[in-house]
N, C-alpha and C positions, 0 to 999 in steps of 0.2 A: 504494500500500500504506500502510495506516495505521501510525502510530508504534508502536502496541502490537503489531501484526503483525511489524514489523521487529525490535522488541525480542525477541519470542518466537523468531523465526528465529535471531537472534544467540545466544540462550540455548541453542537446540538445537545449534548449531555448537560452543558451549562444552562441552556435554555430551560430544560426540565427542572434542574436544581434551583435556579433563580426564580422561576415561576412559583414553585412550591414555597420557597423561603420568603420571597418578597411580596407575593400577592395571594398566597394561600390556594393556588391552583395546582392540584395534584393531577398531572396529565399522564395517567397510567397507560392509556392507549398509545400515546406518543412514545413513552418509554418502551412499550412492547414493540412498536414499529422499529425503534432504534436497535433493539436487541436482534430483531429478525432481519433487518435490511441495512443496518448501519446508517450513519448520518446522511450520506450522499443519496443512498437509495430511498430513504424516507423522504428527503426533500423533493426528489424527483417525482415520487408518487403523489405527494401532496400538491405539487405544482401542476401535475397532469390533470388533476380533477377540476371540473368546471364548477363544482359546488364549494361554497365557503365551508371550511372545516370547523367542527365544533370547537377545537382548541383555539383557532384564530378568533372566533366569536367570543370565547371566554376571555381571552387576553384583551380584545377590543373593549369589552364591557368593563374591564378593570383598568383601562387606560394604559395598557402596556404592549402596544403593538411593536415596541422595540424588542420584545422577547419572541417575536414570531419567526418562523422559518423564513418567511418572505423577507423580513428585514435583514436577516443574516446572509441570504443569497445575494443581496445587493452590496454587501461589504466588499471593498476593493480587494482585500486579501483572498477572496473566494471567487473573484471574477472568472478565472480560468476554468472553473468547475462547471459552469452553466452557460449554455448558449444564449444568445441575445433573446430568443423567443421566451425562454424560461425566466430570464431576468425581467423582461417586459411584463410578463404575467404577474410576477411578484410585485413589481412597481405599480401596476394597475390596481391590484387588490388593495395595496396599502393606501394609495391615493383615494380610492373609492370609499375608504373608511376614515378619511381625514388625516392620514399620516403622510407626511412628506419625507420620503427617504433621503 
């Protein structure tokens, strides 16, 4: 696994831990996906869906879209992991919910 992939996996685990600690959201399904598919696989699955995910909605209601997969996909250090189409989908979801990445 490349260093950038490991870094992204770690960032996805941190999303789970921070959401639980900082806003009381225990994203058990997200953690299960991370275990099964890794961070990159989980992100790509979530981005491929046309539906707004439950976890995204939970974080939006808590005012913490900064803890979403979409926000992390757009970070400069992960740019090479996602094609423009996936990055645009992430950006559109965030903007539609009032978050400017």
